[in-house]
Steps between C-alpha positions, in 0.01 A plus 500: 500500500563198710346259245738627222814430708643150479803535726622752752840474662648684796871472434735497796803682373669838523337590162281802556334521161173354390482281191210384294538281199291301255700198410330157503245639748455826683727567794534782749808503714529742793793500732425473871711820541249685287202353676637594840526867391150539362165552675208268435341753256829538322541123462147487355584783257826328405325167427224675305769671291690177431177310415407775253847482354469127453157545339628768267821305425308194378523623139673367199705817441641488854597134478640512149708821547631367835592165341676661197695751720617236744595261219705769329675576832560128557674466164700818561604356841640193329710715264605722791685205655758556223576848648366479858658815632314739264184304402479679161216292351264564799592865499417527129176303505354630828348825353303291245393264776384791713303637206325163471422494873366852483268401221353229724501710821519871455478778757137562405417135574652529850300817571184319386578206730538745790167665426324166448627357829416819694147494363459134614644560844365857518798625705724699276708635785585145626640408154689831484654421837603156375670652197685747722608231747615262229687771317670602824603139567630463147708817532655387829517126426502451120515151356835453336471210257183546306492355150474761226146565383336361814437825695152518357403198706534708820254753635776768516842506341701246710841636419550873485864437402382429144317833492821691552670322218210539258189698606319391183509134594265535795201272465300715741381862497658715772336409826412860585305515171318177592414638842381831352283312245347298784422757766536828301800642685852421608641472765225349715 
């Protein structure tokens, strides 16, 4: 896993989520707040999961659907400046953009990444604990200004506020389903 990773950043900020992206090189960003809350085995499980996500995300479909969705949202954002209070163009185009993102990264893909990383690290419970801790942090300290169609870059949904507005726009399966798929039962 270490040879596949080009860059790894520990970000000093109040951000509690974990982000991986594949944009001009692979990057994994982990906030120091997250690192301080995880055990050594959980950090290894987290990094294994993010490395697997980067490996699986290095596909044409992921890159092209992500590019198209973000380009469409960018153009909609330009037109939204005409009516900034309501943002009608982003509101109208976002379901199509979410569909494109879901084509590139579906729930099944995330479950496969979880299983692949737990088979590499061979500690399913550590990864399940990471998911539970990150989900708990995101419920209590959600990120507020996340660009539309970027939640799939995080290991868990970084803003649960969006879920309450539109439960179909979640880029991630429900975390209790992910935990159950990993260890066979929930809660742990």
